[in-house]
C-alpha positions, 0 to 999 in steps of 0.5 A, a space after each residue: 499499500 502506498 501513500 496514495 491509498 488510505 488506511 480505508 483502502 480508498 485513494 486519498 482525496 489528495 491522490 484523487 485531486 492529483 489524478 484529475 489534475 494529471 500530476 500523480 506520479 505514474 506508479 501511484 496513477 496505475 494504482 488508482 486506475 486499478 482501484 477505480 476499476 472495482 470501485 464505483 464510489 471513487 469512479 463517481 468521485 473522479 468523474 464528478 470532480 473532472 466535470 466540475 473542473 471542466 465547467 470551471 475551466 474558463 475561470 481557471 479554477 484548479 481542481 486542487 481539491 477533489 469533490 467529496 462524494 463519500 458519506 459525511 465528507 465536507 462539500 466545498 461551497 464553491 463546488 455545491 453550485 456546480 454539482 447541481 449542474 452536473 447532477 442534472 446533466 447526469 439525470 438527463 443522460 440516463 435515458 440513453 445507455 450509449 451516452 456514457 460511452 459517447 462522453 468517454 470517447 469524447 474525453 479520451 485523447 485517443 480512440 481505443 482502436 482503428 475501427 468505428 463504433 456506431 456512437 456519435 463521437 469526435 475524431 481522435 487518432 487511434 492507438 497503435 493496432 493490437 489484436 485480441 484483448 488489450 485491457 484499457 487503463 483509461 478510467 473514462 472507459 472503465 467508468 462507462 463499462 461500469 455504468 453499462 454493466 449496471 444497466 445491463 444487470 438491472 435490465 437486460 434490454 437489447 439497448 442496454 446489452 448493445 451498449 454493454 458490448 460497445 463499452 466492453 470494446 472500448 475498454 479493451 475486452 474485445 472477446 467479451 464484446 464479440 460474445 455480447 454483441 452476438 448474443 444481442 443479434 440473436 435476440 432480435 429478428 432484424 438486427 439494426 445497421 448500428 448493431 451490425 456495424 458494432 459487431 464489425 468493429 468488434 471483430 476488427 479489433 479482435 482480429 477476425 477480419 472476414 467476420 468483420 467484413 461480413 457484418 460491415 457489409 450487412 450494415 452497409 446494405 441496410 444503411 450506408 452510414 459513416 461507421 459501416 462504410 469505415 469498418 467495411 473499407 477497414 476490413 477490406 484493407 486488412 484482407 488486402 482486397 483490391 476493393 479497399 480503395 473503392 470502399 474508401 472512396 465510397 466513404 469519402 462520398 459520405 464524409 468528404 471534409 471531416 478529420 475522419 476523411 483526412 485520415 482516409 486520405 493520408 493513411 488509407 489512400 495515399 499509397 494506393 494506386 
């Protein structure tokens, strides 16, 4: 046990504040991340503190004090007003099980894989491509996964299980993501284009490119949306199929001007004749 963890086996408030500010040394940071993977209480504390710090950023108010979220802790008056805004925002987004995932992807500095999920999120450069499972140490992805697990446990709806599969995917649990999304597919008579596209993304991340192409094509035929177009072209590229170039060009017809389109031109079409 290091100084970052208190005698109650939770990170100290100072450690969590340093974690949010990005000043916690790497060994202690890894310890806090591992703790938050299993502790919803500390995840909530960090997420709430992060949102309040971001809300106060224009006034350059440092997140030097973690917002107390545990019982019987003193809540700074300055944070009390901000917490109302945050809680209202959380309440408003509880209706959509994909919202925590979208929030996590928006806050992450890199997207966790080359493939694209159906969740609406801004462009980020991808991490280096690894196949199989690659557990995430990003607390945002872990928090989204924990919330998706809670929602699915409370109500095993198609929507909640679909969100769980996507959350597993961005958290690096790729085999579990494939299994969850496949189970959702058999629950419905007509899988949606979004579900099929997310299955393609999961298989791409897992390394089964042929299966990924099958689902990406099905999604594309149902609805030629950007995520389906992206996953279809990427699967063809990984399979060294000559159809990859026209597939990327088909993507650019849907999305000619975004940062995603720039990646297509610089990384996927620049050396293709």
